[in-house]
N, C-alpha and C positions, 0 to 999 in steps of 0.2 A: 597498592604496594603493601607488602607485609615482610616481616622479619624472619629469622630462622625458625624452622619448624611452623609456618604459617600454613593455612589452607585457604586459598583464594578460589573463588567462583565467580564468573561474569558471562554476560552474553554476548551477542554479536558484535563483531569489530572493536573488541576490548584490548586493552593494554595491561597485562598483569606482570609483575616483578615481585619475585619472592626470593628469600634468602636460602641458605643450607637447609637441607632436608625438608624444604616445603613442597606442598602439593598444589599445583596450579592447573585449574580447569576452565577452558574457554570455548566458546562457541564459534561458529563459521566467522572467518575474517579476523580473529584475534591473534594478537601477537603475545607470546609467553617467554619469559625470560626467568630461569631458575639458577639458583645457586649450586654449591657443591651438593651432589646426591639428591638434587630435586627430581620430582616426578612432573612431567608435562603432559596433560591430558587435553586433546583436542576434540570436542564434540561435535561431529559433523551429521548434518541432515542429508539423506541421499534421496528425499521425496517420498520415501516410505517408512524409514525409521532411522533413529540415530545409530552412529557408528563412533566408537572411541578410537582415536589414534593416540598412542601412549609411547613416550620416549623418557629416557632416565639420563640426567646429565652425568657424563663420565663414561657413558656406555654407547657403542655403534657410533662413535663420531660425533655425538651431541656433546657440546661444551657448556659447561658452566658460564653465566654471564653474557650469553650470546642471545639475542631475539631470535625466536623461531616462529615460523607459520606453517600452515598445511597447504600445499598447492592443490590444484584441480584433480590430480590423480592420487590425493590422500598421502603423499609423501611429506615428511617434515623436512623443512628447507630453512635456511637462514633467511631473515627478513631482508628484503632487497633495499639498497640506499634509496632515498627519495631526492 
């Protein structure tokens, strides 16, 4: 967890929460939640190389303070309720 303008990086199945203008980088199975104008980067392994799936809060329907994950088709989706 980090405050405004933080940079957070974590491995598989991590939960990252950052404040406004933060940059969050998580690997496969991670959940990223960013504040206003945050950058969410999901680093996905396809068996041969890494692919980064990037989203910005406030753009393309990605909202601040909402937890997101990447599905099997590399789409950024809201984290399902458990």
